[in-house]
N, C-alpha and C positions, 0 to 999 in steps of 0.2 A: 181365404174360405173357398171352397170347392163348390161348383156350382154345374147341375146337370140337368139340361132340357129335356123336354118329351113332350108327346102329345102330338106333333106334326104326323101328317099324311096325305092323302090325295082325297079332294071332296068336292062335289060339285057345286057349283053356282049358287048362293042361295042358302049353301049349308052350313054347320058350325064345326068348331075342332075348340078343345080347350087343351092350351097347353101348360104344362108346369114346368117350373123351375126350382128344384130339389137342392137346397145346401147341405154341405156336410164340412166340419171342420171349426167353425164357429156358429153362433148362435145367429141366426138370422135378422134380427129385431135390432141389432147395432150398423144394419146397413139400410140405405135407402136404395130402391132397385128398378129396374129398368127395363123394357122390352127395344129390340130393336130389329129391323127387318133388311135382310140385302138379296134383291134380285138379281138374274146374271147380267153384266154389263152396268149394275147400277152402284151408285156409292151408298154403304151402310146409312139408312134414316131411323130416327126415332120414332117408335110407338106409343109407348105409354112408359110412364113412370108412377110409384108410389113411395110415399113415407114411409118411414121407421114404422111408425105407430099405425099407418092404414090412415090415417085422417085426413091427407092428402093426396090428390092423383090429377093425373092430366095425363091427356091423350092428344096424339096428332088430330088437325083437324081430318085428314083421308079416312080417318077411322073411328072417329067422334061419332058415338050415338050408336056403333056396330061392335066395338070394342071394350071391354071390362078387365081392367086391371084389378087384382086382389089378392092379398096375400094371408095368410095364416101363421102368427110368428111362432104357434105352439107346434107346429108340423113344420117348421124350416122350408115352407112351399111358400113359393109365390105363382098366381095363373093368370093367364091372359085369355077370357074367353071371349072368342071371337064367334060372330052371328053374322048372316046378312052377306058370308064371303063372295069376293066379286077375284075374276082372274086376275087383275091388277096386285090382288093381296099376296098372290105367289112369290116365296122369298124363302130364303134360309131364318128364319129368326133366333134372334139370340137373346141370353137373360145376360144382365149387367149387374153388379153391385157395386157401394163405394161406402166406406164405412163414415158415417158422419154425425157429428155431436145431437145437430137440431131433429126432433122425433118430428117435426112436418115439413122439412126440407123435402124439395123436388130436384131432380136434375134430367136435364132433355137434353144434353150435351155426352157426344160416347167419349169425348175426351176427359170427363169427368168422373168416367168410371174405370178401378184400376183392375176389376174381378168380372173375367167373362164363362158364361159355359160355350159347349162346343155347337152349341146351334142343333136346330129340328127342320126339316124343309118342309113345307105347306105348298101344297101344289092343288090352285084350284080350278076347274076344267068349267069350260063355258057350257 
């Protein structure tokens, strides 16, 4: 599966952005999906994950209540709605996928994802 992340940009603190991750090559419904981010000089960190069915999801404490992950399997797209953005959210955001049997399993570790998109830059100004 090939992943294409988009939707990043420059936004003021308190603003919102919606990231999209479009998949091609295979149907997205076979994959657990995740969003990760990497700020300059820092390691890649987990942001959010959603199960194949969309019935289970989990977000990092740093974004809980502000970011929402969702998916539209019919359109082969996964979204990350980001509200109340903070300067510390500035990073390159990556979507990731891994094929999995369970429709409710989620994954929070980057090493568990086999497929990655190219990343989209999010910059939040203060």
